[in-house]
C-alpha positions in Angstrom: -48.0 -79.3 -93.5 -47.4 -76.9 -96.4 -48.3 -79.6 -98.9 -51.6 -80.3 -97.2 -52.4 -76.6 -97.1 -51.6 -76.1 -100.8 -53.6 -79.2 -101.8 -56.6 -78.0 -99.7 -56.4 -74.5 -101.2 -56.2 -75.9 -104.7 -59.1 -78.4 -104.0 -61.4 -75.6 -102.7 -60.6 -73.2 -105.5 -61.3 -75.9 -108.1 -64.6 -76.9 -106.5 -65.7 -73.3 -106.5 -64.5 -72.9 -110.1 -66.5 -76.0 -111.1 -69.7 -74.5 -109.6 -69.0 -71.1 -111.3 -68.5 -72.8 -114.7 -71.6 -74.9 -114.3 -73.6 -71.8 -113.5 -72.1 -70.2 -116.6 -73.2 -73.1 -118.7 -76.7 -73.1 -117.3 -77.0 -69.4 -118.1 -75.7 -69.7 -121.6 -77.5 -72.8 -122.8 -80.7 -71.2 -124.1 -83.1 -71.6 -127.0 -82.0 -69.8 -130.2 -78.2 -69.9 -129.5 -76.1 -68.6 -132.3 -73.1 -70.4 -133.7 -70.7 -68.2 -131.7 -72.7 -69.0 -128.5 -72.6 -72.7 -129.3 -68.9 -72.6 -129.9 -68.4 -70.6 -126.6 -70.4 -73.2 -124.7 -68.3 -75.9 -126.2 -65.1 -74.3 -124.9 -66.7 -73.7 -121.5 -67.8 -77.3 -121.3 -64.2 -78.4 -122.0 -63.0 -76.2 -119.1 -65.7 -77.8 -116.9 -64.4 -81.3 -117.7 -60.8 -80.2 -117.1 -61.7 -78.7 -113.7 -63.5 -81.9 -112.8 -60.5 -84.0 -113.7 -58.2 -81.7 -111.6 -60.6 -82.0 -108.7 -60.2 -85.8 -108.8 -56.4 -85.6 -109.0 -56.0 -83.0 -106.3 -58.6 -84.6 -104.1 -56.9 -88.0 -104.2 -53.5 -86.3 -103.7 -55.0 -84.9 -100.5 -55.9 -88.5 -99.5 -52.4 -89.8 -100.0 -50.2 -86.8 -99.4 -52.3 -84.6 -97.0 -51.9 -84.2 -93.2 -54.4 -87.0 -92.3 -53.6 -90.6 -93.0 -55.2 -92.2 -96.1 -57.2 -94.6 -93.8 -59.0 -91.5 -92.4 -60.6 -91.1 -95.9 -60.6 -94.6 -97.2 -62.5 -96.0 -94.3 -65.0 -93.1 -94.2 -68.5 -93.8 -95.5 -68.9 -90.0 -95.9 -65.8 -89.9 -98.1 -67.3 -92.7 -100.3 -70.7 -91.0 -100.4 -68.9 -87.8 -101.6 -67.1 -89.8 -104.3 -70.3 -91.5 -105.4 -72.1 -88.1 -105.6 -69.2 -86.7 -107.7 -69.4 -89.8 -110.0 -73.1 -89.1 -110.3 -72.3 -85.6 -111.5 -70.0 -87.1 -114.1 -72.7 -89.4 -115.3 -75.2 -86.5 -115.4 -72.7 -84.3 -117.3 -72.0 -86.9 -120.1 -75.3 -86.4 -122.1 -75.0 -82.6 -122.1 -71.3 -82.8 -123.1 -72.2 -85.2 -126.0 -75.1 -83.0 -127.0 -72.9 -79.8 -127.0 -70.3 -81.6 -129.1 -73.0 -82.5 -131.6 -74.3 -78.9 -131.6 -70.7 -77.6 -132.1 -70.1 -80.0 -135.1 -73.5 -79.1 -136.6 -72.9 -75.4 -136.2 -69.5 -75.7 -137.8 -71.1 -77.3 -140.9 -74.1 -75.0 -141.0 -73.8 -71.5 -139.4 -77.6 -71.3 -139.4 -77.9 -74.4 -137.2 -79.9 -74.0 -134.0 -80.6 -76.9 -131.5 -84.2 -77.6 -130.9 -85.9 -76.1 -127.8 -86.5 -79.7 -126.6 -82.8 -80.5 -126.8 -81.9 -77.3 -125.0 -84.4 -78.0 -122.3 -83.1 -81.5 -121.8 -79.5 -80.3 -121.5 -80.5 -77.6 -119.0 -82.5 -80.1 -116.9 -79.5 -82.3 -116.6 -77.2 -79.3 -115.7 -79.7 -78.3 -113.0 -79.5 -81.8 -111.6 -75.7 -81.6 -111.6 -76.0 -78.4 -109.6 -78.4 -80.0 -107.1 -76.0 -83.0 -106.5 -73.3 -80.5 -105.5 -75.2 -79.9 -102.3 -74.8 -83.4 -100.8 -71.1 -83.3 -101.8 -70.7 -80.3 -99.6 -72.6 -81.9 -96.8 -70.6 -85.2 -97.1 -67.3 -83.2 -97.2 -68.2 -81.4 -94.0 -69.2 -84.7 -92.4 -66.0 -86.4 -93.6 -63.7 -83.7 -92.4 -65.2 -84.0 -88.9 -65.1 -87.8 -88.8 -68.9 -88.3 -89.1 -70.1 -91.5 -90.7 -73.4 -92.0 -92.6 
């Protein structure tokens, strides 16, 4: 029981942390960013990726070491919908991460470098979509926990 509780606490704290870091990124990615701001966003994006990875590890630990049997999750369409939505967030986050890495490398070579407004808008648009996809994850999680199927 204690293992289940600790895994649930860690999972929830990580999910809320992921949302907070994504909001931070959305707020900081702006036209006219300085080199220092680009480097800060690069560090924050690495934290975002690390949190996402931990969510997967802790989440699947809950499946196999939590209070409910693994079949409760593995046979649940709501669980798989939640996983699919999380994968979609990962897919949506890849282009911004790659763009931020390019910005960081360019800023390291040329301190006067600034990404174009179009690039910034594109990254922000994808980040907004990531935030939107969090909503169905929360819905699927509530459905899954209560045994509802899609």
